[in-house]
C-alpha positions as MATLAB code, in Angstrom:
seq = 'MPREYPRKLRVNTQLQAELAQLIRSELSDPRVAGVTVTSVDVAPDMREAKVMVSLFGSDEQLKEAIKGLSSAGGKLRHGLAKRMLMRTVPNLRFVPDLALRAGDQVSGLIRSVIEADKQHARDRGEEPESEAPAKPDEDPSN';
ca = [
      58.664  131.214  101.092;
      60.599  128.526  102.278;
      58.398  125.074  103.317;
      58.185  123.769  106.648;
      59.254  120.764  107.146;
      57.305  118.891  109.779;
      59.755  118.077  111.804;
      60.804  121.023  112.186;
      57.633  122.452  112.961;
      57.577  119.403  115.890;
      60.543  120.642  117.523;
      59.278  124.227  117.153;
      55.797  123.074  118.972;
      57.709  120.498  121.631;
      60.541  123.637  122.338;
      57.444  126.264  123.174;
      55.308  124.289  125.012;
      58.649  122.606  127.071;
      60.339  126.323  127.193;
      56.891  127.979  128.633;
      56.912  125.276  131.956;
      60.293  125.206  132.681;
      60.253  129.699  132.331;
      57.062  129.078  134.812;
      58.888  126.293  137.031;
      62.545  127.396  137.317;
      63.325  130.993  137.153;
      62.985  132.296  139.948;
      64.080  135.560  138.159;
      61.181  138.454  139.111;
      61.537  139.817  135.685;
      60.547  137.333  133.563;
      56.974  136.710  135.395;
      54.026  136.582  133.330;
      56.817  135.990  130.278;
      54.632  134.003  127.511;
      56.332  132.725  124.784;
      54.075  132.954  121.751;
      56.586  131.201  119.334;
      60.000  129.531  118.787;
      61.492  129.185  114.683;
      63.994  126.942  114.973;
      66.769  127.021  112.353;
      66.978  124.156  109.652;
      70.183  123.260  110.892;
      68.721  123.403  114.536;
      71.407  125.077  115.646;
      69.559  127.897  116.675;
      66.151  128.689  117.818;
      64.723  131.791  117.708;
      61.593  132.257  121.105;
      59.520  135.337  120.253;
      58.033  136.620  123.897;
      55.396  138.732  125.161;
      54.134  140.874  128.415;
      51.528  142.116  129.337;
      53.272  145.684  130.450;
      55.225  148.470  129.472;
      58.323  148.098  127.033;
      60.853  148.586  129.696;
      59.608  146.088  131.280;
      59.780  143.662  127.990;
      63.365  144.667  128.207;
      64.021  143.505  130.847;
      62.099  140.564  130.525;
      64.743  139.776  127.942;
      67.698  140.063  128.709;
      66.759  137.939  132.448;
      65.878  135.212  129.590;
      69.241  136.213  127.554;
      70.868  135.130  131.286;
      69.447  132.544  132.102;
      69.858  130.512  128.726;
      72.371  128.149  129.806;
      69.985  126.639  132.039;
      67.183  127.085  129.736;
      69.529  124.591  127.325;
      70.090  122.807  129.995;
      66.459  121.468  131.191;
      65.801  121.436  127.171;
      69.001  118.632  127.246;
      66.954  116.481  130.138;
      63.328  117.116  128.845;
      63.255  116.770  124.935;
      65.590  113.821  122.669;
      67.469  115.723  121.017;
      71.184  115.501  119.471;
      71.761  119.260  120.023;
      69.919  121.203  121.921;
      69.846  124.814  120.172;
      71.190  128.314  121.669;
      67.950  130.512  122.344;
      67.272  133.703  121.110;
      65.256  135.853  122.717;
      62.995  138.205  121.209;
      60.545  140.274  121.818;
      56.717  139.997  120.483;
      55.054  142.805  119.292;
      52.005  141.830  117.783;
      50.345  141.259  120.540;
      51.245  144.807  121.711;
      50.450  146.300  117.795;
      46.545  144.688  118.342;
      46.489  145.982  121.796;
      46.811  149.118  120.329;
      44.510  148.823  117.373;
      41.589  147.655  119.625;
      42.231  150.481  121.861;
      42.065  152.603  118.976;
      38.935  150.849  117.781;
      37.076  151.410  121.106;
      38.169  155.299  121.222;
      36.471  155.897  117.934;
      33.464  153.896  118.702;
      32.978  155.745  122.351;
      33.307  159.235  119.802;
      31.517  158.379  117.287;
      28.261  157.550  119.989;
      29.666  160.973  122.129;
      28.665  162.600  118.804;
      25.605  161.391  117.764;
      24.806  162.522  121.941;
      25.857  166.038  120.640;
      23.801  166.087  118.060;
      20.718  164.710  119.918;
      20.454  162.369  117.861;
      20.508  157.931  119.129;
      23.505  155.925  119.183;
      23.505  152.624  117.009;
      24.855  150.281  120.396;
      22.029  152.589  122.437;
      19.042  152.329  119.990;
      16.219  149.742  121.673;
      16.824  145.900  120.583;
      13.943  144.619  117.477;
      12.324  141.714  118.389;
      13.391  138.926  115.907;
      10.680  137.155  114.225;
      10.118  134.213  115.091;
      11.064  131.970  111.680;
       8.744  129.079  112.647;
       6.023  131.230  112.426;
];
């Protein structure tokens, strides 16, 4: 795994913050409404930056948001050039961040398994664990 240099980390963090602000304030394209910049990874030579974005919505909406951001890449780079003290502002490559979406799917699966387990317990005439009356905690000071 390549070593992360402090300058690169600072640039990544600042690019993420500035891009999030620029997308909110400067872009009026409805396709990019609600986009979250989850991370930025600038290349070691600082010429290109991979911008991970997420959006709560369908896969098609995320694809459209990526297209909207890509078409506004020049405007975003221009805004970054005004805000950041960099010799060269990197080219921006927008990539969908599917980690949040995958995490949400896993959470949904877990919730459905828990609910199915509760239903099976009810069907067997048992009381599901989460619906059992809470036992009073003993006071440790006694």
